[in-house]
py3Dmol code that shows the C-alpha trace and the ligand (Angstrom):
import py3Dmol

protein = """\
ATOM      1  CA  MET A   1      69.408  19.968 -98.285  1.00  0.00           C
ATOM      2  CA  ILE A   2      72.685  18.395 -97.318  1.00  0.00           C
ATOM      3  CA  ASP A   3      75.554  20.704 -96.484  1.00  0.00           C
ATOM      4  CA  TYR A   4      77.846  19.451 -99.250  1.00  0.00           C
ATOM      5  CA  ARG A   5      79.993  22.563 -98.997  1.00  0.00           C
ATOM      6  CA  SER A   6      81.355  21.260 -95.713  1.00  0.00           C
ATOM      7  CA  TRP A   7      82.224  17.867 -97.221  1.00  0.00           C
ATOM      8  CA  ARG A   8      85.915  17.092 -97.693  1.00  0.00           C
ATOM      9  CA  HIS A   9      85.698  13.340 -98.325  1.00  0.00           C
ATOM     10  CA  THR A  10      83.023  11.084 -99.763  1.00  0.00           C
ATOM     11  CA  PHE A  11      82.750   7.466-100.801  1.00  0.00           C
ATOM     12  CA  LYS A  12      80.858   6.582-103.969  1.00  0.00           C
ATOM     13  CA  LEU A  13      79.048   3.248-103.863  1.00  0.00           C
ATOM     14  CA  ASP A  14      77.875   1.580-107.057  1.00  0.00           C
ATOM     15  CA  PRO A  15      74.516  -0.251-106.826  1.00  0.00           C
ATOM     16  CA  ASP A  16      75.731  -2.655-109.518  1.00  0.00           C
ATOM     17  CA  LYS A  17      78.644  -3.869-107.369  1.00  0.00           C
ATOM     18  CA  SER A  18      78.292  -6.094-104.341  1.00  0.00           C
ATOM     19  CA  ILE A  19      79.528  -5.126-100.907  1.00  0.00           C
ATOM     20  CA  ASP A  20      79.046  -7.264 -97.804  1.00  0.00           C
ATOM     21  CA  ASP A  21      77.527  -5.926 -94.585  1.00  0.00           C
ATOM     22  CA  GLU A  22      80.826  -5.728 -92.752  1.00  0.00           C
ATOM     23  CA  ALA A  23      82.514  -3.688 -95.479  1.00  0.00           C
ATOM     24  CA  LEU A  24      79.470  -1.450 -95.808  1.00  0.00           C
ATOM     25  CA  GLU A  25      79.497  -0.771 -92.080  1.00  0.00           C
ATOM     26  CA  ALA A  26      83.201   0.102 -92.205  1.00  0.00           C
ATOM     27  CA  ILE A  27      82.585   2.561 -95.051  1.00  0.00           C
ATOM     28  CA  CYS A  28      79.541   4.186 -93.440  1.00  0.00           C
ATOM     29  CA  GLU A  29      81.203   4.466 -90.018  1.00  0.00           C
ATOM     30  CA  SER A  30      84.591   5.539 -91.404  1.00  0.00           C
ATOM     31  CA  GLY A  31      84.187   9.232 -90.636  1.00  0.00           C
ATOM     32  CA  THR A  32      83.603  10.130 -94.279  1.00  0.00           C
ATOM     33  CA  ASP A  33      81.341  13.134 -94.754  1.00  0.00           C
ATOM     34  CA  GLY A  34      78.821  11.433 -96.996  1.00  0.00           C
ATOM     35  CA  ILE A  35      77.987   8.575 -99.300  1.00  0.00           C
ATOM     36  CA  ILE A  36      77.186   9.156-102.951  1.00  0.00           C
ATOM     37  CA  VAL A  37      75.262   6.329-104.608  1.00  0.00           C
ATOM     38  CA  GLY A  38      75.881   6.238-108.339  1.00  0.00           C
ATOM     39  CA  GLY A  39      77.308   4.417-111.303  1.00  0.00           C
ATOM     40  CA  THR A  40      77.212   4.221-115.069  1.00  0.00           C
ATOM     41  CA  TYR A  41      75.972   0.796-116.121  1.00  0.00           C
ATOM     42  CA  GLY A  42      73.569  -1.718-114.556  1.00  0.00           C
ATOM     43  CA  ILE A  43      71.830   0.808-112.283  1.00  0.00           C
ATOM     44  CA  THR A  44      68.261  -0.301-111.536  1.00  0.00           C
ATOM     45  CA  PHE A  45      65.519   0.780-109.166  1.00  0.00           C
ATOM     46  CA  ASP A  46      65.879  -2.460-107.204  1.00  0.00           C
ATOM     47  CA  ASN A  47      69.646  -2.419-106.713  1.00  0.00           C
ATOM     48  CA  THR A  48      69.552   1.300-105.820  1.00  0.00           C
ATOM     49  CA  LEU A  49      66.725   0.789-103.317  1.00  0.00           C
ATOM     50  CA  ASP A  50      68.515  -2.179-101.788  1.00  0.00           C
ATOM     51  CA  LEU A  51      71.758  -0.253-101.335  1.00  0.00           C
ATOM     52  CA  MET A  52      69.962   2.814 -99.950  1.00  0.00           C
ATOM     53  CA  SER A  53      68.082   0.822 -97.343  1.00  0.00           C
ATOM     54  CA  ARG A  54      71.308  -0.848 -96.203  1.00  0.00           C
ATOM     55  CA  ILE A  55      73.121   2.533 -95.960  1.00  0.00           C
ATOM     56  CA  ARG A  56      70.168   3.929 -94.008  1.00  0.00           C
ATOM     57  CA  ARG A  57      71.120   1.790 -90.992  1.00  0.00           C
ATOM     58  CA  TYR A  58      73.852   4.364 -90.409  1.00  0.00           C
ATOM     59  CA  ALA A  59      73.765   8.080 -89.630  1.00  0.00           C
ATOM     60  CA  VAL A  60      76.003   9.132 -92.536  1.00  0.00           C
ATOM     61  CA  PRO A  61      74.303  11.433 -95.106  1.00  0.00           C
ATOM     62  CA  ALA A  62      73.460   9.675 -98.372  1.00  0.00           C
ATOM     63  CA  VAL A  63      72.799  11.239-101.762  1.00  0.00           C
ATOM     64  CA  LEU A  64      71.816   9.702-105.072  1.00  0.00           C
ATOM     65  CA  GLU A  65      73.634  10.824-108.204  1.00  0.00           C
ATOM     66  CA  ILE A  66      70.971  10.203-110.803  1.00  0.00           C
ATOM     67  CA  SER A  67      72.187   8.438-113.922  1.00  0.00           C
ATOM     68  CA  SER A  68      69.071   6.517-114.922  1.00  0.00           C
ATOM     69  CA  LEU A  69      65.467   7.648-114.895  1.00  0.00           C
ATOM     70  CA  ASP A  70      64.480   4.069-114.056  1.00  0.00           C
ATOM     71  CA  ALA A  71      66.395   4.275-110.793  1.00  0.00           C
ATOM     72  CA  VAL A  72      65.153   7.421-109.070  1.00  0.00           C
ATOM     73  CA  VAL A  73      64.563   6.103-105.557  1.00  0.00           C
ATOM     74  CA  PRO A  74      62.938   8.262-102.862  1.00  0.00           C
ATOM     75  CA  GLY A  75      64.497   8.405 -99.419  1.00  0.00           C
ATOM     76  CA  PHE A  76      67.926   9.938-100.024  1.00  0.00           C
ATOM     77  CA  ASP A  77      68.934  13.172 -98.295  1.00  0.00           C
ATOM     78  CA  SER A  78      69.546  14.917-101.632  1.00  0.00           C
ATOM     79  CA  TYR A  79      69.802  14.193-105.340  1.00  0.00           C
ATOM     80  CA  LEU A  80      72.751  15.182-107.510  1.00  0.00           C
ATOM     81  CA  ILE A  81      71.758  15.905-111.102  1.00  0.00           C
ATOM     82  CA  PRO A  82      74.737  15.808-113.472  1.00  0.00           C
ATOM     83  CA  LEU A  83      74.893  17.989-116.577  1.00  0.00           C
ATOM     84  CA  VAL A  84      77.728  16.596-118.676  1.00  0.00           C
ATOM     85  CA  ILE A  85      79.329  19.824-119.845  1.00  0.00           C
ATOM     86  CA  ASN A  86      81.714  18.159-122.303  1.00  0.00           C
ATOM     87  CA  ALA A  87      79.238  15.614-123.660  1.00  0.00           C
ATOM     88  CA  GLY A  88      79.807  15.095-127.396  1.00  0.00           C
ATOM     89  CA  ASP A  89      76.339  13.585-127.636  1.00  0.00           C
ATOM     90  CA  PRO A  90      73.988  16.525-127.055  1.00  0.00           C
ATOM     91  CA  ASN A  91      71.288  14.149-125.852  1.00  0.00           C
ATOM     92  CA  TRP A  92      73.293  13.873-122.660  1.00  0.00           C
ATOM     93  CA  ILE A  93      73.083  17.549-121.864  1.00  0.00           C
ATOM     94  CA  PHE A  94      69.374  18.216-121.388  1.00  0.00           C
ATOM     95  CA  SER A  95      67.274  15.415-122.914  1.00  0.00           C
ATOM     96  CA  PRO A  96      67.284  13.115-119.870  1.00  0.00           C
ATOM     97  CA  HIS A  97      66.456  16.062-117.642  1.00  0.00           C
ATOM     98  CA  VAL A  98      63.449  17.009-119.758  1.00  0.00           C
ATOM     99  CA  SER A  99      62.235  13.391-119.744  1.00  0.00           C
ATOM    100  CA  GLY A 100      62.744  13.197-115.984  1.00  0.00           C
ATOM    101  CA  LEU A 101      60.808  16.380-115.332  1.00  0.00           C
ATOM    102  CA  LYS A 102      57.956  15.266-117.571  1.00  0.00           C
ATOM    103  CA  ALA A 103      57.729  11.987-115.686  1.00  0.00           C
ATOM    104  CA  TYR A 104      58.456  13.051-112.112  1.00  0.00           C
ATOM    105  CA  GLY A 105      58.242  16.857-112.058  1.00  0.00           C
ATOM    106  CA  SER A 106      55.292  17.031-109.715  1.00  0.00           C
ATOM    107  CA  TYR A 107      57.000  14.801-107.128  1.00  0.00           C
ATOM    108  CA  ILE A 108      60.232  16.757-106.958  1.00  0.00           C
ATOM    109  CA  HIS A 109      61.207  18.589-103.785  1.00  0.00           C
ATOM    110  CA  TRP A 110      63.433  21.227-105.306  1.00  0.00           C
ATOM    111  CA  ASP A 111      65.313  21.867-102.086  1.00  0.00           C
ATOM    112  CA  GLU A 112      66.659  18.294-102.356  1.00  0.00           C
ATOM    113  CA  ILE A 113      68.023  18.825-105.876  1.00  0.00           C
ATOM    114  CA  ILE A 114      71.637  19.824-106.498  1.00  0.00           C
ATOM    115  CA  ALA A 115      72.845  20.283-110.083  1.00  0.00           C
ATOM    116  CA  GLU A 116      76.463  19.592-110.904  1.00  0.00           C
ATOM    117  CA  GLY A 117      78.504  20.499-113.964  1.00  0.00           C
ATOM    118  CA  TYR A 118      80.103  17.182-114.783  1.00  0.00           C
ATOM    119  CA  LEU A 119      83.407  17.341-116.636  1.00  0.00           C
ATOM    120  CA  ILE A 120      84.581  13.952-117.873  1.00  0.00           C
ATOM    121  CA  ALA A 121      88.345  14.069-118.014  1.00  0.00           C
ATOM    122  CA  ASN A 122      89.223  10.382-118.526  1.00  0.00           C
ATOM    123  CA  PRO A 123      88.399   9.453-122.135  1.00  0.00           C
ATOM    124  CA  ASP A 124      88.590   5.747-121.254  1.00  0.00           C
ATOM    125  CA  ALA A 125      85.912   5.868-118.542  1.00  0.00           C
ATOM    126  CA  GLY A 126      82.610   4.107-119.229  1.00  0.00           C
ATOM    127  CA  VAL A 127      80.765   7.400-118.795  1.00  0.00           C
ATOM    128  CA  ALA A 128      83.021   9.031-121.426  1.00  0.00           C
ATOM    129  CA  GLU A 129      82.041   6.342-123.928  1.00  0.00           C
ATOM    130  CA  LEU A 130      78.360   6.618-123.008  1.00  0.00           C
ATOM    131  CA  THR A 131      78.212  10.418-123.425  1.00  0.00           C
ATOM    132  CA  ARG A 132      80.888  10.592-126.163  1.00  0.00           C
ATOM    133  CA  ALA A 133      82.739  13.066-123.955  1.00  0.00           C
ATOM    134  CA  ARG A 134      84.984  15.515-125.775  1.00  0.00           C
ATOM    135  CA  PRO A 135      88.625  15.208-124.703  1.00  0.00           C
ATOM    136  CA  ILE A 136      90.002  18.144-122.709  1.00  0.00           C
ATOM    137  CA  GLU A 137      92.870  19.666-124.680  1.00  0.00           C
ATOM    138  CA  ASP A 138      94.759  21.440-121.913  1.00  0.00           C
ATOM    139  CA  ALA A 139      94.483  23.306-118.615  1.00  0.00           C
ATOM    140  CA  ALA A 140      93.121  26.464-120.268  1.00  0.00           C
ATOM    141  CA  GLU A 141      90.286  24.445-121.767  1.00  0.00           C
ATOM    142  CA  ALA A 142      89.581  22.744-118.430  1.00  0.00           C
ATOM    143  CA  LYS A 143      89.316  26.162-116.781  1.00  0.00           C
ATOM    144  CA  ALA A 144      86.969  27.359-119.533  1.00  0.00           C
ATOM    145  CA  TYR A 145      84.698  24.346-119.018  1.00  0.00           C
ATOM    146  CA  ALA A 146      84.568  25.075-115.290  1.00  0.00           C
ATOM    147  CA  GLN A 147      83.666  28.690-116.082  1.00  0.00           C
ATOM    148  CA  VAL A 148      80.920  27.606-118.459  1.00  0.00           C
ATOM    149  CA  ALA A 149      79.471  25.518-115.630  1.00  0.00           C
ATOM    150  CA  THR A 150      79.728  28.074-112.873  1.00  0.00           C
ATOM    151  CA  LYS A 151      79.806  31.544-114.447  1.00  0.00           C
ATOM    152  CA  ILE A 152      77.495  30.979-117.403  1.00  0.00           C
ATOM    153  CA  CYS A 153      75.198  28.192-116.235  1.00  0.00           C
ATOM    154  CA  ARG A 154      75.504  29.231-112.555  1.00  0.00           C
ATOM    155  CA  LEU A 155      75.801  25.649-111.387  1.00  0.00           C
ATOM    156  CA  PRO A 156      76.858  25.356-107.734  1.00  0.00           C
ATOM    157  CA  ILE A 157      79.187  22.385-108.288  1.00  0.00           C
ATOM    158  CA  VAL A 158      81.824  21.324-110.791  1.00  0.00           C
ATOM    159  CA  TYR A 159      82.648  17.624-110.655  1.00  0.00           C
ATOM    160  CA  VAL A 160      85.943  16.696-112.331  1.00  0.00           C
ATOM    161  CA  GLU A 161      85.468  13.041-113.185  1.00  0.00           C
ATOM    162  CA  TYR A 162      88.547  10.913-113.876  1.00  0.00           C
ATOM    163  CA  SER A 163      86.704   7.709-112.934  1.00  0.00           C
ATOM    164  CA  GLY A 164      89.066   4.747-113.057  1.00  0.00           C
ATOM    165  CA  THR A 165      92.327   6.665-113.387  1.00  0.00           C
ATOM    166  CA  TYR A 166      94.221   9.130-111.228  1.00  0.00           C
ATOM    167  CA  GLY A 167      93.912  12.634-112.630  1.00  0.00           C
ATOM    168  CA  ASP A 168      96.313  15.371-113.608  1.00  0.00           C
ATOM    169  CA  PRO A 169      96.569  17.816-110.667  1.00  0.00           C
ATOM    170  CA  GLN A 170      97.238  20.683-113.108  1.00  0.00           C
ATOM    171  CA  ILE A 171      93.925  20.068-114.858  1.00  0.00           C
ATOM    172  CA  VAL A 172      92.115  19.833-111.524  1.00  0.00           C
ATOM    173  CA  ARG A 173      93.750  23.077-110.340  1.00  0.00           C
ATOM    174  CA  ALA A 174      92.693  24.818-113.556  1.00  0.00           C
ATOM    175  CA  CYS A 175      89.122  23.680-112.892  1.00  0.00           C
ATOM    176  CA  LYS A 176      89.321  25.005-109.350  1.00  0.00           C
ATOM    177  CA  ASN A 177      90.490  28.365-110.669  1.00  0.00           C
ATOM    178  CA  GLY A 178      87.647  28.425-113.191  1.00  0.00           C
ATOM    179  CA  ALA A 179      85.082  27.303-110.633  1.00  0.00           C
ATOM    180  CA  ASP A 180      86.101  30.165-108.331  1.00  0.00           C
ATOM    181  CA  GLU A 181      83.560  30.239-105.465  1.00  0.00           C
ATOM    182  CA  ALA A 182      81.618  27.238-106.741  1.00  0.00           C
ATOM    183  CA  HIS A 183      82.311  23.890-105.115  1.00  0.00           C
ATOM    184  CA  LEU A 184      84.742  21.483-106.772  1.00  0.00           C
ATOM    185  CA  PHE A 185      84.407  17.718-106.496  1.00  0.00           C
ATOM    186  CA  TYR A 186      87.260  15.550-107.714  1.00  0.00           C
ATOM    187  CA  GLY A 187      86.853  11.813-108.327  1.00  0.00           C
ATOM    188  CA  GLY A 188      89.047   9.243-110.006  1.00  0.00           C
ATOM    189  CA  GLY A 189      91.692   6.683-109.225  1.00  0.00           C
ATOM    190  CA  ILE A 190      92.379   7.616-105.615  1.00  0.00           C
ATOM    191  CA  ARG A 191      93.958   4.538-104.023  1.00  0.00           C
ATOM    192  CA  THR A 192      96.438   5.900-101.470  1.00  0.00           C
ATOM    193  CA  PRO A 193      96.458   8.441 -98.629  1.00  0.00           C
ATOM    194  CA  GLN A 194      98.995  10.503-100.597  1.00  0.00           C
ATOM    195  CA  GLN A 195      96.720  10.749-103.622  1.00  0.00           C
ATOM    196  CA  ALA A 196      93.772  11.602-101.376  1.00  0.00           C
ATOM    197  CA  ALA A 197      95.736  14.386 -99.701  1.00  0.00           C
ATOM    198  CA  GLU A 198      97.072  15.725-103.002  1.00  0.00           C
ATOM    199  CA  MET A 199      93.648  16.067-104.619  1.00  0.00           C
ATOM    200  CA  ALA A 200      92.021  17.287-101.385  1.00  0.00           C
ATOM    201  CA  ALA A 201      94.540  20.130-101.338  1.00  0.00           C
ATOM    202  CA  ILE A 202      93.145  21.313-104.686  1.00  0.00           C
ATOM    203  CA  ALA A 203      89.494  20.227-104.726  1.00  0.00           C
ATOM    204  CA  ASP A 204      86.915  21.019-102.047  1.00  0.00           C
ATOM    205  CA  THR A 205      85.657  17.430-101.878  1.00  0.00           C
ATOM    206  CA  ILE A 206      87.252  14.187-103.050  1.00  0.00           C
ATOM    207  CA  VAL A 207      85.274  11.142-104.117  1.00  0.00           C
ATOM    208  CA  VAL A 208      86.691   7.652-103.568  1.00  0.00           C
ATOM    209  CA  GLY A 209      85.041   4.826-105.498  1.00  0.00           C
ATOM    210  CA  ASN A 210      86.559   1.721-107.068  1.00  0.00           C
ATOM    211  CA  VAL A 211      89.207   1.056-104.434  1.00  0.00           C
ATOM    212  CA  ILE A 212      86.401   0.240-101.968  1.00  0.00           C
ATOM    213  CA  TYR A 213      85.782  -2.960-103.916  1.00  0.00           C
ATOM    214  CA  ASP A 214      89.455  -3.842-104.539  1.00  0.00           C
ATOM    215  CA  ASP A 215      91.140  -2.965-101.252  1.00  0.00           C
ATOM    216  CA  LEU A 216      88.846  -1.899 -98.408  1.00  0.00           C
ATOM    217  CA  GLN A 217      91.670  -0.973 -96.015  1.00  0.00           C
ATOM    218  CA  ALA A 218      93.264   1.298 -98.618  1.00  0.00           C
ATOM    219  CA  ALA A 219      89.883   2.957 -99.159  1.00  0.00           C
ATOM    220  CA  LEU A 220      89.428   3.549 -95.428  1.00  0.00           C
ATOM    221  CA  ALA A 221      92.914   5.056 -95.160  1.00  0.00           C
ATOM    222  CA  THR A 222      91.907   7.870 -97.523  1.00  0.00           C
ATOM    223  CA  VAL A 223      89.490   9.253 -94.918  1.00  0.00           C
ATOM    224  CA  LYS A 224      92.191   9.862 -92.360  1.00  0.00           C
ATOM    225  CA  ALA A 225      94.462  11.398 -94.983  1.00  0.00           C
ATOM    226  CA  VAL A 226      91.885  14.084 -95.664  1.00  0.00           C
ATOM    227  CA  LYS A 227      90.136  14.563 -92.351  1.00  0.00           C
ATOM    228  CA  GLY A 228      92.986  13.851 -89.939  1.00  0.00           C
TER     229      GLY A 228
END
"""
ligand_1 = """\
10
1GP
C 83.584 7.705 -109.859
O 84.552 9.818 -109.319
C 84.243 8.562 -108.818
O 82.418 8.323 -110.327
C 85.415 7.893 -108.148
O 86.322 7.370 -109.103
O 85.977 4.932 -108.859
O 88.089 5.835 -109.874
O 87.643 6.090 -107.416
P 87.061 5.978 -108.804
"""
view = py3Dmol.view(width=600, height=400)
view.addModel(protein, "pdb")
view.setStyle({"model": 0}, {"cartoon": {"style": "trace"}})
view.addModel(ligand_1, "xyz")
view.setStyle({"model": 1}, {"stick": {}})
view.zoomTo()
view.show()
C-alpha cells in the first residue's frame, strides 16, 4: 500500500481531460508526493488505462480514485474508494460498492484498497449534483460529518472536496478537528502558492486539480509552496 500518510501534496489528473506529454512530465517530475487519477464525468476504462500507462513512465506513485465501475484499471499502486458521507442520494453511499464487490470481489487485493469518507462541500461541483450532496450548514456540522467518517465508520481518510472553488478554511479546520488522528485530504480551487500553503497548514494533504489544465506553471508552483 502507498504511504499516503506521508503525502503533503498531490496532483489529481482527470482521464477525460487532455494533457500533452511535456505537461505530464512536468507534473510527474514536479516533486509532488503522488498522482491521483480521478474525475466525475466521462471516465472510461480506455481513457483511464491510457493515462495510467503514460504516468507509469515516471517513478511517482499513482493511485486511482474509483468513480465508475466501468473504469477499474489494474496497475495502480493503490485504489481510493470514496464513500460520499453527505450524499443525498443513498444509492451513492453503498450501492456502487456492493455492485463492485459482486463483479470484482475475487480480484481485489485488499491491501491496495483505501476507503475515504468523501465530504462534498461545494454544492455547485459536478459531483455534488451527481450525488445530490447535502449542503453543509456550518463548521459544527462539518466536524460532525468528519466524526461520522472517522469515529463511527472508522475510515482512515476524510476528503474535503470543494472541487472547482476555493474552500472555507474554517470548515476545513472543523473537519480536521473532527477527523482527529485520521488523515485529512483537502481539494478544491487551489490556484496559487498562498492558497496551497494555507490549506496545507490545516489539511494533511492537499489535492491540486483543475489549474493543471488552465495554467501549468501556477500548478507547479503549488508544489514548492507546500514542500519547500
Ligand atoms: C478535485 O479535489 C480535487 O477532485 C481538486 O479540485 O480541481 O478544484 O483543484 P480542483
